[in-house]
N, CA, C, O and the ligand as a Tripos MOL2 file, in Angstrom:
@<TRIPOS>MOLECULE
protein
  293   291    74     0     0
PROTEIN
NO_CHARGES

@<TRIPOS>ATOM
      1 N           9.0260    2.2430   29.3760 N.3       1 MET1
      2 CA          9.1640    3.0190   28.2840 C.3       1 MET1
      3 C           8.7130    2.1940   27.1090 C.2       1 MET1
      4 O           9.0740    1.0200   27.0290 O.2       1 MET1
      5 N           7.8970    2.7760   26.1380 N.am      2 ALA2
      6 CA          7.3770    2.0850   25.0490 C.3       2 ALA2
      7 C           8.4960    2.1580   23.9720 C.2       2 ALA2
      8 O           9.1010    3.2100   23.7670 O.2       2 ALA2
      9 N           8.7510    1.0200   23.2940 N.am      3 GLN3
     10 CA          9.7440    0.8410   22.3350 C.3       3 GLN3
     11 C           9.1480    1.1640   20.8200 C.2       3 GLN3
     12 O           8.0010    0.8510   20.5010 O.2       3 GLN3
     13 N           9.9070    1.7080   20.0930 N.am      4 GLY4
     14 CA          9.4190    1.8970   18.6860 C.3       4 GLY4
     15 C           8.2330    2.7910   18.5130 C.2       4 GLY4
     16 O           7.4710    2.7290   17.5480 O.2       4 GLY4
     17 N           8.1250    3.6500   19.5380 N.am      5 ARG5
     18 CA          6.8800    4.4420   19.2930 C.3       5 ARG5
     19 C           7.0220    5.6100   18.3290 C.2       5 ARG5
     20 O           8.1170    5.9850   17.9080 O.2       5 ARG5
     21 N           5.9080    6.1430   18.0150 N.am      6 LYS6
     22 CA          5.9420    7.1950   17.0630 C.3       6 LYS6
     23 C           6.6180    8.4400   17.6440 C.2       6 LYS6
     24 O           6.6900    8.6780   18.8500 O.2       6 LYS6
     25 N           7.1160    9.2270   16.6460 N.am      7 GLY7
     26 CA          7.7400   10.5170   16.9900 C.3       7 GLY7
     27 C           6.7260   11.6100   17.5050 C.2       7 GLY7
     28 O           5.5380   11.3500   17.6970 O.2       7 GLY7
     29 N           7.2330   12.7360   17.6950 N.am      8 ARG8
     30 CA          6.3610   13.8310   18.1120 C.3       8 ARG8
     31 C           5.2970   14.0170   17.1090 C.2       8 ARG8
     32 O           4.1310   14.1750   17.4710 O.2       8 ARG8
     33 N           5.6360   14.0070   15.8750 N.am      9 LEU9
     34 CA          4.6910   14.2070   14.8000 C.3       9 LEU9
     35 C           4.6630   12.8970   13.9520 C.2       9 LEU9
     36 O           5.6740   12.2070   13.8240 O.2       9 LEU9
     37 N           3.5220   12.5960   13.4050 N.am     10 ASN10
     38 CA          3.3690   11.3970   12.5120 C.3      10 ASN10
     39 C           3.6760   12.0120   11.1080 C.2      10 ASN10
     40 O           3.0480   12.9420   10.6040 O.2      10 ASN10
     41 N           4.7060   11.3740   10.5690 N.am     11 TYR11
     42 CA          5.1780   11.5950    9.1650 C.3      11 TYR11
     43 C           4.7840   10.4430    8.3200 C.2      11 TYR11
     44 O           4.9660    9.2750    8.6640 O.2      11 TYR11
     45 N           4.2480   10.8030    7.2220 N.am     12 ARG12
     46 CA          3.9910    9.6690    6.3480 C.3      12 ARG12
     47 C           5.3220    9.3160    5.5960 C.2      12 ARG12
     48 O           6.1680   10.1690    5.3290 O.2      12 ARG12
     49 N           5.4380    7.9800    5.2760 N.am     13 CYS13
     50 CA          6.6290    7.5230    4.5870 C.3      13 CYS13
     51 C           6.5700    8.0240    3.1160 C.2      13 CYS13
     52 O           5.6570    7.6880    2.3610 O.2      13 CYS13
     53 N           7.5490    8.8130    2.7630 N.am     14 PRO14
     54 CA          7.4530    9.4380    1.3540 C.3      14 PRO14
     55 C           7.7130    8.2990    0.2970 C.2      14 PRO14
     56 O           7.0700    8.3060   -0.7530 O.2      14 PRO14
     57 N           8.6350    7.3320    0.5550 N.am     15 ALA15
     58 CA          8.8130    6.2910   -0.2880 C.3      15 ALA15
     59 C           7.5980    5.4420   -0.5520 C.2      15 ALA15
     60 O           7.3290    5.0660   -1.6930 O.2      15 ALA15
     61 N           6.8400    5.1280    0.5330 N.am     16 CYS16
     62 CA          5.6870    4.4030    0.3370 C.3      16 CYS16
     63 C           4.5630    5.2830   -0.3110 C.2      16 CYS16
     64 O           3.8340    4.8340   -1.1960 O.2      16 CYS16
     65 N           4.4670    6.4720    0.1410 N.am     17 PHE17
     66 CA          3.5570    7.3500   -0.5140 C.3      17 PHE17
     67 C           3.6000    7.3650   -1.9580 C.2      17 PHE17
     68 O           2.5630    7.3690   -2.6210 O.2      17 PHE17
     69 N           4.8520    7.3750   -2.5230 N.am     18 MET18
     70 CA          4.9180    7.4450   -3.9740 C.3      18 MET18
     71 C           4.3930    6.2310   -4.5970 C.2      18 MET18
     72 O           4.1130    6.2830   -5.7950 O.2      18 MET18
     73 N           4.2070    5.0560   -3.8930 N.am     19 ARG19
     74 CA          3.5230    3.8940   -4.3430 C.3      19 ARG19
     75 C           2.1070    3.8390   -3.8460 C.2      19 ARG19
     76 O           1.5630    2.7370   -3.7760 O.2      19 ARG19
     77 N           1.4550    4.9320   -3.4910 N.am     20 ASP20
     78 CA          0.1720    5.0250   -3.1230 C.3      20 ASP20
     79 C          -0.1460    4.1920   -1.8490 C.2      20 ASP20
     80 O          -1.2230    3.6100   -1.7120 O.2      20 ASP20
     81 N           0.8420    4.1660   -0.9300 N.am     21 LEU21
     82 CA          0.6830    3.4830    0.4360 C.3      21 LEU21
     83 C           0.8160    4.6190    1.3900 C.2      21 LEU21
     84 O           1.7340    5.4320    1.2870 O.2      21 LEU21
     85 N          -0.0540    4.6760    2.2760 N.am     22 ASP22
     86 CA         -0.0480    5.6870    3.3540 C.3      22 ASP22
     87 C           0.4200    5.0340    4.6490 C.2      22 ASP22
     88 O          -0.3700    4.5120    5.4350 O.2      22 ASP22
     89 N           1.7260    5.0850    4.8360 N.am     23 ILE23
     90 CA          2.3380    4.3980    5.9920 C.3      23 ILE23
     91 C           2.8520    5.3960    6.9180 C.2      23 ILE23
     92 O           3.5060    6.3170    6.4310 O.2      23 ILE23
     93 N           2.6490    5.3580    8.2570 N.am     24 ASP24
     94 CA          3.1850    6.2450    9.2540 C.3      24 ASP24
     95 C           4.6330    5.7220    9.5800 C.2      24 ASP24
     96 O           4.9050    4.5270    9.6930 O.2      24 ASP24
     97 N           5.5070    6.7280    9.7140 N.am     25 MET25
     98 CA          6.8850    6.3350    9.9880 C.3      25 MET25
     99 C           6.9680    6.2330   11.5500 C.2      25 MET25
    100 O           6.1460    6.7530   12.3040 O.2      25 MET25
    101 N           8.0960    5.4780   11.9620 N.am     26 PHE26
    102 CA          8.4020    5.4830   13.4540 C.3      26 PHE26
    103 C           9.6570    6.2070   13.6810 C.2      26 PHE26
    104 O          10.4790    6.3850   12.7830 O.2      26 PHE26
    105 N           9.7970    6.6090   14.8430 N.am     27 TYR27
    106 CA         10.9970    7.4600   15.2470 C.3      27 TYR27
    107 C          11.9230    6.6950   16.1130 C.2      27 TYR27
    108 O          11.5450    6.0860   17.1140 O.2      27 TYR27
    109 N          13.1440    6.7460   15.7000 N.am     28 ASP28
    110 CA         14.2650    6.1190   16.5570 C.3      28 ASP28
    111 C          14.9940    7.2470   17.2470 C.2      28 ASP28
    112 O          15.7640    7.9850   16.6320 O.2      28 ASP28
    113 N          14.7610    7.3560   18.4160 N.am     29 LYS29
    114 CA         15.3060    8.5570   19.1390 C.3      29 LYS29
    115 C          16.8110    8.4030   19.4930 C.2      29 LYS29
    116 O          17.5150    9.3700   19.7830 O.2      29 LYS29
    117 N          17.2360    7.1720   19.4510 N.am     30 ASP30
    118 CA         18.7210    6.9230   19.5450 C.3      30 ASP30
    119 C          19.5210    7.6420   18.3780 C.2      30 ASP30
    120 O          20.4990    8.3690   18.5550 O.2      30 ASP30
    121 N          18.9740    7.3370   17.2100 N.am     31 LYS31
    122 CA         19.6930    7.9290   16.0110 C.3      31 LYS31
    123 C          19.0810    9.1720   15.4950 C.2      31 LYS31
    124 O          19.5480    9.7600   14.5200 O.2      31 LYS31
    125 N          17.9710    9.5990   16.1840 N.am     32 ASP32
    126 CA         17.2410   10.7300   15.6840 C.3      32 ASP32
    127 C          16.8350   10.7160   14.3000 C.2      32 ASP32
    128 O          17.0230   11.6980   13.5810 O.2      32 ASP32
    129 N          16.2770    9.6330   13.8760 N.am     33 GLU33
    130 CA         15.8900    9.3430   12.4300 C.3      33 GLU33
    131 C          14.4270    8.7040   12.4880 C.2      33 GLU33
    132 O          14.0020    8.0580   13.4450 O.2      33 GLU33
    133 N          13.7930    8.9580   11.4310 N.am     34 TYR34
    134 CA         12.5920    8.3660   11.1770 C.3      34 TYR34
    135 C          12.6800    7.1580   10.2390 C.2      34 TYR34
    136 O          13.4250    7.1760    9.2590 O.2      34 TYR34
    137 N          11.9050    6.1040   10.5510 N.am     35 TYR35
    138 CA         12.1480    4.9130    9.6950 C.3      35 TYR35
    139 C          10.7430    4.3300    9.4910 C.2      35 TYR35
    140 O           9.8100    4.5010   10.2760 O.2      35 TYR35
    141 N          10.6910    3.5950    8.3090 N.am     36 CYS36
    142 CA          9.5480    2.9790    7.7650 C.3      36 CYS36
    143 C           9.6540    1.3930    8.0150 C.2      36 CYS36
    144 O          10.7020    0.8110    7.7350 O.2      36 CYS36
    145 N           8.6690    0.7830    8.4900 N.am     37 LEU37
    146 CA          8.8000   -0.6300    8.7510 C.3      37 LEU37
    147 C           8.5450   -1.3920    7.4450 C.2      37 LEU37
    148 O           8.9150   -2.5580    7.3050 O.2      37 LEU37
    149 N           7.9150   -0.7170    6.5150 N.am     38 ARG38
    150 CA          7.4320   -1.5080    5.2840 C.3      38 ARG38
    151 C           8.4780   -1.4740    4.2640 C.2      38 ARG38
    152 O           8.6900   -2.5100    3.6340 O.2      38 ARG38
    153 N           9.1940   -0.3700    4.0050 N.am     39 CYS39
    154 CA         10.0500   -0.3000    2.8320 C.3      39 CYS39
    155 C          11.5620    0.0230    3.1930 C.2      39 CYS39
    156 O          12.4090    0.2330    2.3250 O.2      39 CYS39
    157 N          11.8280    0.0450    4.6000 N.am     40 GLN40
    158 CA         13.1410    0.2620    5.0780 C.3      40 GLN40
    159 C          13.7750    1.6190    4.7810 C.2      40 GLN40
    160 O          14.9840    1.8350    4.8720 O.2      40 GLN40
    161 N          12.8420    2.5270    4.4110 N.am     41 PHE41
    162 CA         13.3110    3.9440    4.1520 C.3      41 PHE41
    163 C          13.6220    4.5260    5.5690 C.2      41 PHE41
    164 O          12.8240    4.4040    6.4990 O.2      41 PHE41
    165 N          14.7800    5.1420    5.6820 N.am     42 THR42
    166 CA         15.3240    5.8080    6.8610 C.3      42 THR42
    167 C          15.7610    7.2070    6.6020 C.2      42 THR42
    168 O          16.4330    7.4300    5.5950 O.2      42 THR42
    169 N          15.4430    8.1710    7.4170 N.am     43 GLY43
    170 CA         15.8220    9.5390    7.2050 C.3      43 GLY43
    171 C          15.6750   10.4240    8.2780 C.2      43 GLY43
    172 O          14.8000   10.1520    9.1000 O.2      43 GLY43
    173 N          16.4200   11.5260    8.4500 N.am     44 SER44
    174 CA         16.0930   12.5430    9.3800 C.3      44 SER44
    175 C          14.7910   13.2460    9.1080 C.2      44 SER44
    176 O          14.1770   13.0800    8.0540 O.2      44 SER44
    177 N          14.3670   14.0620   10.1120 N.am     45 GLU45
    178 CA         13.1920   14.8390    9.9230 C.3      45 GLU45
    179 C          13.2560   15.6810    8.6150 C.2      45 GLU45
    180 O          12.2940   15.7750    7.8520 O.2      45 GLU45
    181 N          14.3420   16.2270    8.4300 N.am     46 GLU46
    182 CA         14.6190   17.0780    7.2950 C.3      46 GLU46
    183 C          14.4470   16.2270    5.9660 C.2      46 GLU46
    184 O          13.8410   16.6740    4.9920 O.2      46 GLU46
    185 N          14.9750   15.0780    5.9990 N.am     47 ASP47
    186 CA         14.9110   14.3230    4.8230 C.3      47 ASP47
    187 C          13.4440   13.9870    4.4420 C.2      47 ASP47
    188 O          13.0150   14.0620    3.2910 O.2      47 ASP47
    189 N          12.7410   13.6220    5.4900 N.am     48 VAL48
    190 CA         11.3880   13.2780    5.2390 C.3      48 VAL48
    191 C          10.5560   14.4300    4.8290 C.2      48 VAL48
    192 O           9.7130   14.2870    3.9430 O.2      48 VAL48
    193 N          10.7530   15.6240    5.4550 N.am     49 LEU49
    194 CA         10.0970   16.7260    5.0750 C.3      49 LEU49
    195 C          10.3220   17.1770    3.6030 C.2      49 LEU49
    196 O           9.3880   17.5130    2.8750 O.2      49 LEU49
    197 N          11.7100   17.1600    3.1900 N.am     50 ALA50
    198 CA         12.1220   17.4450    1.8370 C.3      50 ALA50
    199 C          11.4780   16.5650    0.9120 C.2      50 ALA50
    200 O          11.0160   17.0230   -0.1330 O.2      50 ALA50
    201 N          11.3970   15.3150    1.1960 N.am     51 MET51
    202 CA         10.8920   14.2870    0.2450 C.3      51 MET51
    203 C           9.4180   14.5070    0.0740 C.2      51 MET51
    204 O           8.8910   14.3800   -1.0310 O.2      51 MET51
    205 N           8.7200   14.8480    1.1910 N.am     52 ASN52
    206 CA          7.2240   15.0090    1.1780 C.3      52 ASN52
    207 C           7.0130   16.3740    0.2750 C.2      52 ASN52
    208 O           6.0330   16.4610   -0.4650 O.2      52 ASN52
    209 N           7.8690   17.3090    0.3620 N.am     53 GLU53
    210 CA          7.6330   18.5340   -0.3920 C.3      53 GLU53
    211 C           7.7180   18.2240   -2.0480 C.2      53 GLU53
    212 O           6.9160   18.6480   -2.8800 O.2      53 GLU53
    213 N           8.7700   17.4640   -2.2860 N.am     54 GLN54
    214 CA          8.8970   16.9310   -3.6760 C.3      54 GLN54
    215 C           7.7370   16.2800   -4.1430 C.2      54 GLN54
    216 O           7.2580   16.5750   -5.2380 O.2      54 GLN54
    217 N           7.1860   15.3220   -3.3270 N.am     55 ILE55
    218 CA          6.0440   14.5340   -3.7940 C.3      55 ILE55
    219 C           4.9160   15.4680   -3.9430 C.2      55 ILE55
    220 O           4.2160   15.3370   -4.9470 O.2      55 ILE55
    221 N           4.6230   16.4350   -3.0490 N.am     56 LYS56
    222 CA          3.4910   17.3250   -3.2280 C.3      56 LYS56
    223 C           3.5840   17.9750   -4.4960 C.2      56 LYS56
    224 O           2.5810   18.1240   -5.1930 O.2      56 LYS56
    225 N           4.7420   18.3840   -4.8570 N.am     57 LYS57
    226 CA          4.9460   19.1190   -6.1970 C.3      57 LYS57
    227 C           4.5550   18.2180   -7.3320 C.2      57 LYS57
    228 O           3.8590   18.6090   -8.2700 O.2      57 LYS57
    229 N           5.0430   16.9530   -7.2110 N.am     58 LYS58
    230 CA          4.7180   16.0100   -8.3530 C.3      58 LYS58
    231 C           3.2070   15.7780   -8.4470 C.2      58 LYS58
    232 O           2.5920   15.7790   -9.5130 O.2      58 LYS58
    233 N           2.6300   15.5690   -7.1740 N.am     59 TYR59
    234 CA          1.1950   15.4210   -7.1850 C.3      59 TYR59
    235 C           0.3760   16.4270   -7.8300 C.2      59 TYR59
    236 O          -0.5560   16.1620   -8.5900 O.2      59 TYR59
    237 N           0.7670   17.6290   -7.4900 N.am     60 LYS60
    238 CA          0.0810   18.7350   -8.0180 C.3      60 LYS60
    239 C           0.1370   18.6240   -9.5620 C.2      60 LYS60
    240 O          -0.8850   18.8040  -10.2260 O.2      60 LYS60
    241 N           1.2320   18.3530  -10.0890 N.am     61 VAL61
    242 CA          1.3740   18.2590  -11.6150 C.3      61 VAL61
    243 C           0.5050   17.1650  -12.1240 C.2      61 VAL61
    244 O          -0.1170   17.3150  -13.1750 O.2      61 VAL61
    245 N           0.4270   15.9670  -11.3610 N.am     62 MET62
    246 CA         -0.3170   14.8110  -11.8570 C.3      62 MET62
    247 C          -1.8340   15.2870  -11.8050 C.2      62 MET62
    248 O          -2.5820   15.1530  -12.7730 O.2      62 MET62
    249 N          -2.2090   15.8280  -10.6520 N.am     63 LEU63
    250 CA         -3.6010   16.2230  -10.5010 C.3      63 LEU63
    251 C          -4.0170   17.1870  -11.7200 C.2      63 LEU63
    252 O          -5.0790   17.0130  -12.3170 O.2      63 LEU63
    253 N          -3.2590   18.0490  -11.9990 N.am     64 LYS64
    254 CA         -3.4920   19.0260  -13.0050 C.3      64 LYS64
    255 C          -3.7720   18.2450  -14.2920 C.2      64 LYS64
    256 O          -4.7650   18.4570  -14.9890 O.2      64 LYS64
    257 N          -2.8010   17.2940  -14.5740 N.am     65 ARG65
    258 CA         -3.0280   16.5190  -15.7880 C.3      65 ARG65
    259 C          -4.1660   15.7700  -15.9250 C.2      65 ARG65
    260 O          -4.7030   15.6420  -17.0250 O.2      65 ARG65
    261 N          -4.6670   15.1720  -14.7540 N.am     66 ILE66
    262 CA         -5.8640   14.3750  -14.6950 C.3      66 ILE66
    263 C          -7.0710   15.3540  -14.9440 C.2      66 ILE66
    264 O          -8.0510   14.9830  -15.5890 O.2      66 ILE66
    265 N          -6.9670   16.6100  -14.4120 N.am     67 THR67
    266 CA         -8.0650   17.4050  -14.5210 C.3      67 THR67
    267 C          -8.1730   17.7900  -16.1220 C.2      67 THR67
    268 O          -9.2670   17.8410  -16.6830 O.2      67 THR67
    269 N          -7.0470   18.0310  -16.7370 N.am     68 VAL68
    270 CA         -7.0800   18.4310  -18.0640 C.3      68 VAL68
    271 C          -7.6980   17.3150  -18.9140 C.2      68 VAL68
    272 O          -8.4960   17.5430  -19.8230 O.2      68 VAL68
    273 N          -7.2630   16.0510  -18.5470 N.am     69 ASP69
    274 CA         -7.8330   14.8170  -19.4050 C.3      69 ASP69
    275 C          -9.1850   14.7510  -19.1640 C.2      69 ASP69
    276 O          -9.8900   14.5230  -20.1470 O.2      69 ASP69
    277 N          -9.7910   14.9150  -17.9550 N.am     70 ASP70
    278 CA        -11.2490   14.8860  -17.7480 C.3      70 ASP70
    279 C         -11.9150   15.8120  -18.4930 C.2      70 ASP70
    280 O         -12.9790   15.4910  -19.0220 O.2      70 ASP70
    281 N         -11.3980   17.0750  -18.6410 N.am     71 TYR71
    282 CA        -11.9840   18.0830  -19.4600 C.3      71 TYR71
    283 C         -12.1550   17.8390  -20.8360 C.2      71 TYR71
    284 O         -13.1740   18.1780  -21.4390 O.2      71 TYR71
    285 N         -11.0370   17.1680  -21.4470 N.am     72 ALA72
    286 CA        -10.9800   16.8180  -22.8230 C.3      72 ALA72
    287 C         -12.0650   15.7540  -23.1150 C.2      72 ALA72
    288 O         -12.5290   15.6380  -24.2490 O.2      72 ALA72
    289 N         -12.4720   14.9640  -22.0620 N.am     73 ASP73
    290 CA        -13.3970   13.8040  -22.3690 C.3      73 ASP73
    291 C         -14.5910   14.3220  -22.6450 C.2      73 ASP73
    292 O         -15.5330   13.5840  -22.9320 O.2      73 ASP73
    293 ZN          8.0270    3.2200    3.4840 Zn       74 ZN74
@<TRIPOS>BOND
     1     1     2 1
     2     2     3 1
     3     3     4 2
     4     3     5 am
     5     5     6 1
     6     6     7 1
     7     7     8 2
     8     7     9 am
     9     9    10 1
    10    10    11 1
    11    11    12 2
    12    11    13 am
    13    13    14 1
    14    14    15 1
    15    15    16 2
    16    15    17 am
    17    17    18 1
    18    18    19 1
    19    19    20 2
    20    19    21 am
    21    21    22 1
    22    22    23 1
    23    23    24 2
    24    23    25 am
    25    25    26 1
    26    26    27 1
    27    27    28 2
    28    27    29 am
    29    29    30 1
    30    30    31 1
    31    31    32 2
    32    31    33 am
    33    33    34 1
    34    34    35 1
    35    35    36 2
    36    35    37 am
    37    37    38 1
    38    38    39 1
    39    39    40 2
    40    39    41 am
    41    41    42 1
    42    42    43 1
    43    43    44 2
    44    43    45 am
    45    45    46 1
    46    46    47 1
    47    47    48 2
    48    47    49 am
    49    49    50 1
    50    50    51 1
    51    51    52 2
    52    51    53 am
    53    53    54 1
    54    54    55 1
    55    55    56 2
    56    55    57 am
    57    57    58 1
    58    58    59 1
    59    59    60 2
    60    59    61 am
    61    61    62 1
    62    62    63 1
    63    63    64 2
    64    63    65 am
    65    65    66 1
    66    66    67 1
    67    67    68 2
    68    67    69 am
    69    69    70 1
    70    70    71 1
    71    71    72 2
    72    71    73 am
    73    73    74 1
    74    74    75 1
    75    75    76 2
    76    75    77 am
    77    77    78 1
    78    78    79 1
    79    79    80 2
    80    79    81 am
    81    81    82 1
    82    82    83 1
    83    83    84 2
    84    83    85 am
    85    85    86 1
    86    86    87 1
    87    87    88 2
    88    87    89 am
    89    89    90 1
    90    90    91 1
    91    91    92 2
    92    91    93 am
    93    93    94 1
    94    94    95 1
    95    95    96 2
    96    95    97 am
    97    97    98 1
    98    98    99 1
    99    99   100 2
   100    99   101 am
   101   101   102 1
   102   102   103 1
   103   103   104 2
   104   103   105 am
   105   105   106 1
   106   106   107 1
   107   107   108 2
   108   107   109 am
   109   109   110 1
   110   110   111 1
   111   111   112 2
   112   111   113 am
   113   113   114 1
   114   114   115 1
   115   115   116 2
   116   115   117 am
   117   117   118 1
   118   118   119 1
   119   119   120 2
   120   119   121 am
   121   121   122 1
   122   122   123 1
   123   123   124 2
   124   123   125 am
   125   125   126 1
   126   126   127 1
   127   127   128 2
   128   127   129 am
   129   129   130 1
   130   130   131 1
   131   131   132 2
   132   131   133 am
   133   133   134 1
   134   134   135 1
   135   135   136 2
   136   135   137 am
   137   137   138 1
   138   138   139 1
   139   139   140 2
   140   139   141 am
   141   141   142 1
   142   142   143 1
   143   143   144 2
   144   143   145 am
   145   145   146 1
   146   146   147 1
   147   147   148 2
   148   147   149 am
   149   149   150 1
   150   150   151 1
   151   151   152 2
   152   151   153 am
   153   153   154 1
   154   154   155 1
   155   155   156 2
   156   155   157 am
   157   157   158 1
   158   158   159 1
   159   159   160 2
   160   159   161 am
   161   161   162 1
   162   162   163 1
   163   163   164 2
   164   163   165 am
   165   165   166 1
   166   166   167 1
   167   167   168 2
   168   167   169 am
   169   169   170 1
   170   170   171 1
   171   171   172 2
   172   171   173 am
   173   173   174 1
   174   174   175 1
   175   175   176 2
   176   175   177 am
   177   177   178 1
   178   178   179 1
   179   179   180 2
   180   179   181 am
   181   181   182 1
   182   182   183 1
   183   183   184 2
   184   183   185 am
   185   185   186 1
   186   186   187 1
   187   187   188 2
   188   187   189 am
   189   189   190 1
   190   190   191 1
   191   191   192 2
   192   191   193 am
   193   193   194 1
   194   194   195 1
   195   195   196 2
   196   195   197 am
   197   197   198 1
   198   198   199 1
   199   199   200 2
   200   199   201 am
   201   201   202 1
   202   202   203 1
   203   203   204 2
   204   203   205 am
   205   205   206 1
   206   206   207 1
   207   207   208 2
   208   207   209 am
   209   209   210 1
   210   210   211 1
   211   211   212 2
   212   211   213 am
   213   213   214 1
   214   214   215 1
   215   215   216 2
   216   215   217 am
   217   217   218 1
   218   218   219 1
   219   219   220 2
   220   219   221 am
   221   221   222 1
   222   222   223 1
   223   223   224 2
   224   223   225 am
   225   225   226 1
   226   226   227 1
   227   227   228 2
   228   227   229 am
   229   229   230 1
   230   230   231 1
   231   231   232 2
   232   231   233 am
   233   233   234 1
   234   234   235 1
   235   235   236 2
   236   235   237 am
   237   237   238 1
   238   238   239 1
   239   239   240 2
   240   239   241 am
   241   241   242 1
   242   242   243 1
   243   243   244 2
   244   243   245 am
   245   245   246 1
   246   246   247 1
   247   247   248 2
   248   247   249 am
   249   249   250 1
   250   250   251 1
   251   251   252 2
   252   251   253 am
   253   253   254 1
   254   254   255 1
   255   255   256 2
   256   255   257 am
   257   257   258 1
   258   258   259 1
   259   259   260 2
   260   259   261 am
   261   261   262 1
   262   262   263 1
   263   263   264 2
   264   263   265 am
   265   265   266 1
   266   266   267 1
   267   267   268 2
   268   267   269 am
   269   269   270 1
   270   270   271 1
   271   271   272 2
   272   271   273 am
   273   273   274 1
   274   274   275 1
   275   275   276 2
   276   275   277 am
   277   277   278 1
   278   278   279 1
   279   279   280 2
   280   279   281 am
   281   281   282 1
   282   282   283 1
   283   283   284 2
   284   283   285 am
   285   285   286 1
   286   286   287 1
   287   287   288 2
   288   287   289 am
   289   289   290 1
   290   290   291 1
   291   291   292 2
@<TRIPOS>SUBSTRUCTURE
     1 MET1         2 RESIDUE 1 A MET
     2 ALA2         6 RESIDUE 1 A ALA
     3 GLN3        10 RESIDUE 1 A GLN
     4 GLY4        14 RESIDUE 1 A GLY
     5 ARG5        18 RESIDUE 1 A ARG
     6 LYS6        22 RESIDUE 1 A LYS
     7 GLY7        26 RESIDUE 1 A GLY
     8 ARG8        30 RESIDUE 1 A ARG
     9 LEU9        34 RESIDUE 1 A LEU
    10 ASN10       38 RESIDUE 1 A ASN
    11 TYR11       42 RESIDUE 1 A TYR
    12 ARG12       46 RESIDUE 1 A ARG
    13 CYS13       50 RESIDUE 1 A CYS
    14 PRO14       54 RESIDUE 1 A PRO
    15 ALA15       58 RESIDUE 1 A ALA
    16 CYS16       62 RESIDUE 1 A CYS
    17 PHE17       66 RESIDUE 1 A PHE
    18 MET18       70 RESIDUE 1 A MET
    19 ARG19       74 RESIDUE 1 A ARG
    20 ASP20       78 RESIDUE 1 A ASP
    21 LEU21       82 RESIDUE 1 A LEU
    22 ASP22       86 RESIDUE 1 A ASP
    23 ILE23       90 RESIDUE 1 A ILE
    24 ASP24       94 RESIDUE 1 A ASP
    25 MET25       98 RESIDUE 1 A MET
    26 PHE26      102 RESIDUE 1 A PHE
    27 TYR27      106 RESIDUE 1 A TYR
    28 ASP28      110 RESIDUE 1 A ASP
    29 LYS29      114 RESIDUE 1 A LYS
    30 ASP30      118 RESIDUE 1 A ASP
    31 LYS31      122 RESIDUE 1 A LYS
    32 ASP32      126 RESIDUE 1 A ASP
    33 GLU33      130 RESIDUE 1 A GLU
    34 TYR34      134 RESIDUE 1 A TYR
    35 TYR35      138 RESIDUE 1 A TYR
    36 CYS36      142 RESIDUE 1 A CYS
    37 LEU37      146 RESIDUE 1 A LEU
    38 ARG38      150 RESIDUE 1 A ARG
    39 CYS39      154 RESIDUE 1 A CYS
    40 GLN40      158 RESIDUE 1 A GLN
    41 PHE41      162 RESIDUE 1 A PHE
    42 THR42      166 RESIDUE 1 A THR
    43 GLY43      170 RESIDUE 1 A GLY
    44 SER44      174 RESIDUE 1 A SER
    45 GLU45      178 RESIDUE 1 A GLU
    46 GLU46      182 RESIDUE 1 A GLU
    47 ASP47      186 RESIDUE 1 A ASP
    48 VAL48      190 RESIDUE 1 A VAL
    49 LEU49      194 RESIDUE 1 A LEU
    50 ALA50      198 RESIDUE 1 A ALA
    51 MET51      202 RESIDUE 1 A MET
    52 ASN52      206 RESIDUE 1 A ASN
    53 GLU53      210 RESIDUE 1 A GLU
    54 GLN54      214 RESIDUE 1 A GLN
    55 ILE55      218 RESIDUE 1 A ILE
    56 LYS56      222 RESIDUE 1 A LYS
    57 LYS57      226 RESIDUE 1 A LYS
    58 LYS58      230 RESIDUE 1 A LYS
    59 TYR59      234 RESIDUE 1 A TYR
    60 LYS60      238 RESIDUE 1 A LYS
    61 VAL61      242 RESIDUE 1 A VAL
    62 MET62      246 RESIDUE 1 A MET
    63 LEU63      250 RESIDUE 1 A LEU
    64 LYS64      254 RESIDUE 1 A LYS
    65 ARG65      258 RESIDUE 1 A ARG
    66 ILE66      262 RESIDUE 1 A ILE
    67 THR67      266 RESIDUE 1 A THR
    68 VAL68      270 RESIDUE 1 A VAL
    69 ASP69      274 RESIDUE 1 A ASP
    70 ASP70      278 RESIDUE 1 A ASP
    71 TYR71      282 RESIDUE 1 A TYR
    72 ALA72      286 RESIDUE 1 A ALA
    73 ASP73      290 RESIDUE 1 A ASP
    74 ZN74       293 GROUP 0 **** ****
C-alpha cells in the first residue's frame, strides 16, 4: 500500500493558495484529514472546501478591482 498518497480528490491547499502557491494536499486516511507538506495546514474535507470557497470570493473581488483599474488606465 502506498503511503501518503493523495485522496480521492485533489484539493489545493487553501493556505498556500492565498500566497499564490498551487500545492496539492495529501490525505491522511487514519485521521480522515487533508494536509499540506509545505505549510503544515491540516483540515477535514469540509475545512478545505470552506476555505477554498472563501478564497474564491476574495479572488472575485480582487479580479474585479484589477479590471476596474485596467479600465481607468
Ligand atoms: Zn499549504
